[in-house]
N, C-alpha and C positions, 0 to 999 in steps of 0.2 A: 264358313268359319269352323276353326276347330276348337272346341269346349273341353275343358278338363274340370273334373270334380274331385274335390277333396273332403271327405266326412272327417273332420278334425278329431272329434271325441272318439269315434270308432266304438260307440257305447253299445253296440249290439242291437240297436233298433234302428229301423228305416228312418232317413233324415227325409222328412216330408218337403222341406224347401228345397233340398237338391233335387228330389222327384219332379218336383214342378218347374224348376228351372231346365231340367233336362226335355221335359215336355215342351217348353216355350222354344227352345232353340231347334230341337227336333222338326215342330212345326214350320219353323223359318228355313228349313233345309240344311241346317248345320249339323256337323258331325259331333257327338257328344260320347264321352267315355270317361272312366276313371283316370286320374293324373298319373302319368309315368314320366321319369326322367328322360326317357328314350323318344320322345316326340316333341314337337313345338305347338304351343296353343296361342290362339289370339286372345282367349280369356280363360283364365283359372279361377272358378269359384270355391271359396273355402267357407265351410259352414260349422260353427262351433256352437253347441247347445248350453254347455254347462261352464260357468265361469272358473269353477276350481279344478277342471280338468287341464293338463298341461297343453300349450299350444302347439302346433305343428312347427317341429324343430328344423327341419330340412330347408335348405335355400332353394328357391324356385328360379332357376335362371333362363328358363325356357318358355316364358310367357310374356306377350305384350302388355297384359294387363291382368291384374289380381284384384278380384273383388271379395272381400270378406264380410259376413254377415252371420246372424244368430246370436241369441242372448249372450253367449260366451264371449262375443265381441263388443256388441252394443244393446242396450234394451230400447233404443229409439229407432233403430234402422230397421225398416220394413221392406218386404217384397213388393214391388209395383203392382198395382191392380191386375194388370194384364197377365201378370204370372201367377200372382196370389189366388186367382179364381179358376186357375185351370185345373184339370184332372191331372193326378201325378202319373209320371211314367214309371210304371212298375218292373219294366224290363230290366233297370239299372240294379235291382235286387232281385236276381233270379231265385233266391231261396223262398220269396213270397209265393205262395201256391195261388192259382187261378181262382181260388173262391174267397180270397181274404182281400179287405180293403182298409185304408187308413184314412182318417180325416177329422174334421171339426165340424159341429153343427152350429155352435156358438163360439164366440171368443170373449175373453175378460171374465170378470168374477166381481161380485158386490162385497166380498169379505176383504179384509186388508190382514192376512196373516203375516207375521213378521218373517216367516221362512219362504214366503212365495213372492215370485217376481211378477206373476200374472197382472195384479191391479195396476201396478206401475207401467208395465209394458203395454196392456192392452186395455187398461180402463175398465169401466163398468161393463156387465155382460150385455151382449147384443146379438142379434140373428147373424149368421154367417153364411151356411150352406144349407140346402136341403138334403135329407138323407137319400133321396133318389138321385142326387148328383154324384154321391159317394159311392153307391152301389151299382157301379157300371159295370157292363160286360159280364153280367152273370155273377159278379161278386156279391155273395150273400152273407159273408161272415165279416163284421165290421168292428175294427178297432177304433173306438171313438175316443178322442183325447180331451172333450171337453173338460174344463175345470169346475163347473157348476152348474150341470145341465138342468137341474131341478128348480134353479134359482129364477127361471123366466117362464112366462106362459109360451113363449115360442119354443123352448126347450121340450115342455110338457107335449106340446102338439106334435113334436118330432117324434117323441117315445110313443104316442099313439099311432103315428103313420108306421113306425119300426113293427109294432104289434100287428097291425093290419096287413103289413107286406110280409109279415113272418120272416124277417131277417133275424140273423143270430147276432148278438151284440156284446161287445164288452166296453163299458165306460172305465177306461183304465186309470183314470185319475181321481176315480172314487166318488161317490154321491155324498152330499151333505145330509146326513141323517136328521139334523135339526130342521130340516125343511119338509121331511116325508111325512105329509098328513095321511089319515086313512084312506082318503081317496088316491093318493099317489101311491101309497103302498098296494092297494088292490091293483092299480094299473100295473106297477112293478112284477107283480105275481105272474102276469099274463105274457111277460116278456121272455124270449127264447135266449138266455143267457149263455155266452160261449164259456166253456169248461165248468159251468154249473156253479158259478160264483158271483155274487153280488159283492162289489168293494165299497166299503163305507170309510170315511174319515173319522178317526179317533184320537185327535191329537191333544185334547186338552182334559183335565180331569172330569169336567161337567158332560162331557161327550160320552163317557163311559155308560152312564146312566140312559144318556139319550140314544146310543146305539144299542143297548140292552132292550130298550122299551120297542124299537123299531124291528129288531130282530124277533122279538116275541109277536108282535102285531102281524110281521110277514107269515109268520109259520101258522098264525092263527087264521090267516087269509087264504092257506093253503099252499105256501111256497114250501118246496122240499129240498132246495140246493143248499148251497154252503154260503158262508160270508168270508171275505179277506178284509181285514182291517188294517188300514194304514195308521201306523202309530209314530208320529214325531216325536224323538227325543230331545228334550229341551227342558231348562228349568232344574229342578232339583232330582237327585238321584232317587229319594224315597217317593216321589209322586210318580216318576215313570215306572218305577218297579211295580207300585200298585197298580198303575194303569194298564201296563203290559201283561203283568202277572193275572190279572182279574180273570181273564179268558182260558187260563189252564184247565180249570174244572167246569167252568160254565159253556155248555154246549162245546164240549171238547172235541168232538166228532165232526162239528159243522163250522167252527169259527177258526181261522187262521190269522195269525198276526204278521204283519210285515213291518218291521222296525226301521227307522233312519234315523241316524244323528242330524240334529239341525245343522244346515250349511247357511254361511252368509254369502248371498248371491253378489254382494258388492266387491267380496275379496276373492282373489284366486288362491292364495295360501290360507288354507284352513286349519285352526287349531282346536281339534275334537278331542274333548275329554276321553281318557282311556276306558272309563266305565261306559261310556256311550257306545264306543266301538264294541266292548265286550257284551254289552246288553243286546246290540243289534245283532250280533253274531250268533248269541244264545237263542234269542227269538226266532231268528230266520231259518234256524235250522230244525225243522219241525220234530224230528225225532228227539233232539236234545231238550227242546222246550217243553215236550211233552212228558220227559222221562225224569227231569230233576228241576229243583228251583233255582233261579238265577243266583241264590247265595251259594248255592253248593256246586255251582259251575266252575269247572277249572279250564279256562281258556289257555295257560300255560302251565307248565310243570312247576309244582310247588306252589301255585298261587289260586286261592279260591275266592269268589267274587264276595263272600262274606266281609272281607277285609275292607272294601269300600265302605261298608255300613260301619264298621269300627272307625274310620276316619272322620265320618260325618258326626259320630258320637263325640269324638274328641274335639272336633271343631266347635260344637254347640258349647262344650264346657270352657274351652278356651276363649269363645267369644262373648259369652254372657256372664260366667261365674265372676270373672274380675271386676266387671261393671257392678253386679249386685254387691260384692265385697266393699267396692269403693264408696258406693252409696252408703252402705252401712256405717263405714267408718267415719265419713262426712257427718253423719247425724250423731255419732257418738261424740266427735270433736267439738260439734256446736254446743251439745249440751254440756259437755265437760267444761268448756270454756266459759259458758255463761254461768255455770255453777260457782267457778272458782272467782269469777269477777263480779258475782252477784248481780248480773245483768238477766233482765227478763227477755227471753227471746220472742221476737214477734211470732204469734201462731202461724201465720202464714208461712215463714220462712221454714218451720219444722214439718208443716204440712206438705209443703212442696217437695222438701227432701224426702220424706217418707212416701209420698206418692210416686217419686221418680224410681225410688227403690222396689218398691211394689210392682210398677209396670215391667221394669226390666226383669224382675224375678218371674212375673207371669208369663212373659214373652218367653223367656227360657224353658219354664215348666211347660208351656204349650206345645213347643218345638220338640221338647224330648217326649211329651205324650203322644204328638202325631207320629214320631218315630216309633215308639213302642207299639203303636196301634197297628201301623203298617207292617212292622216286623212280624207281628203274630197273626195277620189277617191271611 
């Protein structure tokens, strides 16, 4: 059989599913190569990782069968076990050096983050492969794509084996700092990290303090490398600004941020706010991130990102001030009407109106105070 492969995303990262499909067919004596219009194929496999990336737009007239897979096409379709558990065929990506390997030790995740497809696609965390099954043929530099390796005893056991085998690793989907105890931190210090970085997730306001605590503890236990913090941009402008900017002065030489606007994996067309695009661009360019505040960043000629914050302030006034005034006028009308008609108002009516106005006013003042605090932090 003649087999053709199409990496639809072309996202600059080896497609593990296609590598395993290639290994399976080559083991069965089939010919496998990247798809071209100038050949005829018994099967063409198309793999698409991301839903928001465009599909393959060319017509494929020279294949008897076309097989589509990957999260970009379906979150329920899986590789058959006889293919999924194979070692990948690295020859289809000649740019991968002979010392580097890719794989998963676990699949799934116990968290249910709104931006992540893994819990829906793979379910709860479970054992998948042993690290020695990935480090084959002398490949001791391992890119491991586990989504939450420290969330299971099996994963922690695999990290201990990584240490004993002296493999160099990168858990490129980041570690969950909330799960890193002192014992786990001491273990991580002994890992030989690729490129000298530990990746941590810092996707919510509460994780800022957690990540800072983990970083301090790892340093106290003897870690001398750096950190790469994944920061998902979602929610309010002010919160994201505070979370991403926090690391500009704290451990500036040791901590890098990698920001990404939140994507909806159920939609192909994404509507990403412009401020998220600009904040990610500012954060991910290390020299710019270190040299200027986001508010002073000029992504386009004549536009400073400080204008985004002016728009937020205006929105606060437009949203809450009319409601405060309306409630205040309602109380005045009630009292005036009662006075002119010599009617005694029920106390609960006056109290209810006053409380409503006070709550709206307090909410507005709290929002304004949060903005002011963040703006000066």
